[in-house]
C-alpha positions in Angstrom: 0.0 -0.3 0.0 1.0 3.4 -1.1 2.8 5.5 2.1 1.5 8.8 2.9 3.2 11.7 2.2 1.6 13.7 4.9 0.3 11.9 8.2 -0.9 13.9 10.9 -2.1 12.5 14.3 -4.1 13.5 17.5 -3.5 17.1 16.6 -4.6 19.4 19.2 -4.4 23.4 18.9 -6.0 25.8 21.5 -6.1 29.8 21.3 -5.3 31.6 24.5 -7.3 34.4 24.6 -9.1 36.9 27.7 -11.5 34.7 28.1 -9.7 31.6 28.5 -8.6 28.7 26.3 -10.4 28.3 23.2 -9.9 24.5 21.6 -9.9 25.4 18.4 -8.4 21.6 17.0 -9.3 18.7 19.5 -7.3 15.6 18.2 -7.5 15.7 14.5 -6.0 12.8 12.7 -6.0 11.8 8.7 -3.5 11.0 6.0 -2.8 12.9 2.2 -1.6 10.4 0.1 0.7 11.2 -3.1 -0.9 12.7 -6.1 -4.1 12.7 -4.7 -6.8 15.9 -3.4 -8.2 15.8 0.1 -10.9 18.1 0.7 -11.2 19.5 4.2 -15.0 20.5 4.6 -17.0 22.4 7.4 -18.9 25.3 8.6 -16.7 28.4 9.7 -15.3 28.0 12.9 -15.0 24.1 12.5 -11.0 24.1 12.7 -10.3 23.2 9.5 -7.8 26.2 8.6 -6.6 26.2 12.1 -5.7 22.2 11.7 -3.6 23.1 8.4 -2.0 26.4 10.0 -0.6 24.3 12.6 0.9 21.7 10.3 2.9 24.6 9.0 3.0 26.0 12.3 2.0 29.6 10.9 -0.2 30.2 14.3 -0.9 33.8 15.6 1.3 34.6 19.2 -2.2 33.7 21.1 -1.8 29.8 19.5 -0.2 26.9 20.7 0.1 23.5 19.3 -0.5 21.5 22.9 -0.1 17.9 21.0 0.2 15.9 18.3 2.3 15.1 15.2 2.6 16.1 11.2 4.6 13.4 9.3 5.4 14.6 6.1 8.0 12.9 3.9 9.2 11.0 6.7 10.2 14.1 9.4 7.8 15.2 11.8 7.0 19.1 11.2 6.1 19.7 15.1 9.5 19.0 16.1 11.6 20.9 13.0 13.4 24.0 14.4 12.2 27.0 12.9 14.9 27.2 10.5 14.7 23.5 9.1 10.7 24.3 8.9 11.5 27.8 7.0 12.9 25.3 4.0 10.1 23.5 4.1 7.9 25.8 3.7 6.8 27.4 0.3 9.2 24.8 -0.8 8.4 21.1 -0.3 5.2 22.3 0.8 3.3 25.3 -0.9 0.5 27.1 0.6 -2.7 29.3 -1.0 -4.0 31.6 1.4 -7.3 32.5 1.6 -7.6 35.7 0.5 -5.8 36.8 -2.8 -7.1 40.4 -2.3 -4.9 41.1 0.6 -2.5 37.7 0.3 -0.1 39.6 -2.0 2.4 43.0 -0.9 0.4 45.7 -2.6 4.1 47.7 -3.0 6.0 44.9 -4.5 5.1 43.4 -8.3 3.8 40.5 -9.0 6.9 39.0 -10.5 9.1 40.0 -7.5 6.6 38.2 -5.3 7.2 35.1 -7.4 10.9 35.9 -7.8 12.1 36.6 -4.3 10.4 32.9 -3.2 12.6 31.2 -6.1 15.9 32.7 -4.5 15.2 32.6 -1.2 14.9 28.5 -1.9 16.6 27.6 -5.5 20.3 28.4 -5.8 19.2 30.4 -9.1 20.5 33.5 -10.4 18.2 36.6 -10.7 17.4 35.7 -14.8 16.9 32.1 -14.1 14.2 33.1 -11.6 12.9 35.6 -13.6 12.6 33.0 -16.9 11.1 31.0 -14.2 8.5 33.4 -13.0 7.6 33.4 -16.9 7.0 29.8 -17.0 5.0 29.7 -13.9 2.7 32.5 -14.9 2.3 30.4 -18.2 1.0 27.6 -16.4 -1.3 29.2 -14.9 -2.5 30.7 -17.6 -1.8 34.3 -17.3 -1.8 36.2 -20.6 1.3 38.1 -21.5 3.2 36.3 -18.7 6.4 38.2 -19.8 4.8 41.6 -19.7 2.8 41.1 -16.3 5.4 40.6 -14.4 5.9 44.2 -13.9 1.9 44.8 -12.6 0.9 45.4 -9.1 -1.7 43.2 -7.8 -3.9 46.7 -7.6 -3.7 46.0 -11.7 -5.2 42.5 -11.1 -8.7 40.8 -11.0 -9.6 38.6 -8.0 -8.8 35.7 -10.3 -5.6 36.7 -11.5 -4.2 37.4 -8.4 -5.1 34.2 -7.4 -3.5 32.6 -9.8 -0.4 34.8 -8.9 -1.2 33.2 -5.4 -1.0 29.6 -7.0 2.3 30.6 -9.3 4.4 31.6 -5.9 2.8 28.5 -4.4 4.2 26.1 -7.0 7.4 28.0 -7.6 9.6 25.4 -6.0 7.8 22.3 -7.3 6.2 21.5 -4.0 4.9 17.8 -3.1 2.1 19.1 -1.4 0.3 22.1 -2.2 -2.3 23.5 0.6 -5.2 25.8 -0.9 -7.4 27.1 1.9 -10.5 28.8 0.9 -9.0 29.1 -2.9 -12.3 30.8 -4.1 -13.2 32.8 -1.6 -14.7 36.0 -2.8 -14.7 35.0 -6.4 -17.8 34.7 -8.7 -18.9 31.6 -9.3 -17.4 31.6 -13.0 -14.0 32.4 -11.9 -14.3 29.4 -9.0 -15.0 27.2 -11.6 -11.8 28.3 -13.5 -9.5 27.9 -10.4 -10.8 24.8 -9.1 -10.6 23.2 -12.6 -6.9 24.9 -12.9 -5.9 23.0 -9.6 -7.0 20.1 -10.9 -4.9 20.1 -14.0 -1.7 21.3 -12.3 -2.5 18.8 -9.5 -2.5 16.0 -12.4 0.1 17.5 -14.9 2.8 17.8 -11.8 1.5 15.1 -9.9 1.6 16.6 -6.3 -0.9 16.1 -3.3 -3.4 18.9 -2.5 -5.2 19.9 0.7 -8.2 22.0 -0.5 -9.9 23.7 2.5 -13.4 24.7 2.1 -17.1 25.2 3.5 -18.8 24.0 0.4 -19.2 20.4 0.1 -20.9 21.4 -3.6 -17.4 23.6 -4.7 -15.5 20.1 -4.2 -17.6 17.5 -5.6 -15.4 16.6 -8.3 -12.3 18.3 -7.7 -11.7 16.3 -4.4 -10.7 11.9 -3.9 -11.5 12.2 -0.6 -13.5 14.4 1.7 -12.6 14.9 5.9 -15.6 16.9 7.5 -14.7 18.7 10.7 -16.8 20.4 13.1 -16.2 21.5 16.8 -12.7 21.0 15.9 -13.0 16.8 15.3 -12.9 15.1 12.1 -16.7 13.8 12.2 -16.9 11.9 9.0 -14.1 10.6 6.1 -14.3 8.6 3.0 -14.2 8.3 -0.5 -15.8 11.4 -2.1 -18.4 9.5 -4.7 -18.9 7.5 -1.2 -19.4 10.0 1.0 -22.2 12.1 -1.3 -23.9 9.0 -2.4 -24.5 7.3 1.9 -23.3 9.7 4.4 -22.9 8.5 7.5 -22.7 11.4 10.1 -25.8 13.6 10.7 -24.2 16.2 10.2 -22.7 15.6 6.8 -26.3 15.1 5.7 -27.3 18.3 7.0 -24.4 20.1 4.8 -25.9 18.3 1.8 -29.2 19.0 2.5 -28.1 22.5 2.6 -26.6 22.5 -1.1 -29.4 23.6 -3.9 -29.4 21.0 -6.7 -29.3 22.8 -9.8 -30.4 19.7 -11.5 -33.9 19.0 -9.6 -36.5 20.4 -11.1 -39.1 19.4 -8.5 -38.4 22.8 -6.6 -37.1 21.2 -3.0 -36.7 23.3 -0.4 -33.4 23.1 1.4 -33.2 22.2 4.7 -31.6 24.1 7.1 -29.2 22.5 10.3 -30.8 24.3 13.3 -29.0 26.1 16.2 -25.4 27.3 16.5 -21.7 25.6 16.3 -20.2 24.8 20.1 -18.6 27.7 22.2 -15.1 26.0 21.8 -14.0 27.7 24.8 -16.0 25.7 27.0 -16.5 22.6 24.3 -19.1 19.7 25.4 -17.8 16.4 26.8 -19.5 14.3 24.2 -20.3 14.8 20.4 -20.3 18.7 19.7 -23.3 18.1 17.2 -25.5 16.6 19.5 -27.4 19.9 20.0 -28.3 20.1 16.4 -28.6 16.4 15.8 -32.6 15.0 15.1 -30.9 11.8 15.9 -29.4 12.4 19.6 -29.6 9.6 22.3 -28.5 10.4 25.5 -24.9 8.8 25.4 -24.0 11.3 22.8 -24.2 14.6 25.4 -21.9 12.8 27.3 -19.4 10.8 25.6 -17.6 11.4 22.4 -17.6 8.5 20.2 -14.8 7.4 18.1 -14.5 7.0 14.7 -16.7 3.8 13.0 -16.2 2.1 10.3 -13.0 1.7 7.7 -12.5 3.1 4.6 -15.9 5.6 4.9 -15.9 6.4 8.6 -17.8 8.4 11.1 -17.8 9.7 14.4 -21.3 8.9 15.7 -23.0 6.6 18.0 -25.4 5.7 15.9 -22.9 3.3 13.9 -22.0 1.4 17.3 -23.0 -2.3 17.0 -25.4 -1.8 19.7 -26.9 1.1 18.3 -30.6 0.4 17.8 -30.9 0.0 14.0 -34.2 1.7 14.3 -32.5 5.4 14.8 -30.1 4.9 12.0 -30.8 7.7 9.8 -32.3 6.7 6.4 -29.8 4.8 4.2 -31.7 6.5 0.6 -29.0 7.8 -1.8 -28.5 11.1 -2.1 -29.6 12.1 -5.7 -26.9 11.6 -8.5 -27.1 15.1 -9.2 -25.1 16.1 -5.7 -22.1 14.2 -7.2 -21.6 17.3 -9.8 -21.1 20.3 -8.5 -19.8 23.0 -10.5 -17.6 21.4 -13.4 -14.1 22.8 -13.7 
């Protein structure tokens, strides 16, 4: 069996504020395999972005990684010195940050920002770095690549800025690319272009990708596997087709029910998930989804369930061998149209 390129185990991250400890990530584990796209999905505040920022140790001063490991290419990123880790960031692991409007330096040309990344991690002359920058702009389909190196971020549209961010992330041929909400603030047409570009680049370059988003529909046709997060925990994980066809966790089912299906001509009303996410300054002892779950049992409020299942697993007591069969959610498949989100 292929070894994972990244293996995260029992990652716990907290922020220490005036309110006390906010437990943003509470024991997250997952693997990323070479050449695959893993989607991490969940509501705002579920811990998905903090998980990936913790892997790269890019937390704000109030944040602290309490425990866990992140084995990347045979090295535990949690134990590397800051100097060694800085050689990994932007080099073997590329990162596309959430907002292309603010992630670029407005005082430097976009070409200069790509060039300085190359010079930081590669033994190259400035002429070689500039040639590589042109090559990258062509790779991410920026027209008139050589001329646009001299442009500043404010001269680019949101979609073009995102392409620059992708070029910077790919500058040193990373083995793993982390894309944090790469379609934020972009209109639907540009979203489809960016997602299609990421999929095309992943296939051409053979790298692994972690794609973080709050929208299951956005990544339906882009990812190979999905990790669903809620309350700082992994609630369900599995191959994208299995998870969309037969979601096992009530939270995953709720997310799918709230996504419009443009191929459904029955005018079905969307079903929102009632209630609010948990307060992570005072996380519940049991399943964090209990107050919002239509299938909650008494044990759900007091005991945190493990993940039941291999391949496609769900952190839910409904899948315990002794759970009453009548309590299990309907096994009806999600309409096939749900498998087809915005086509890249």
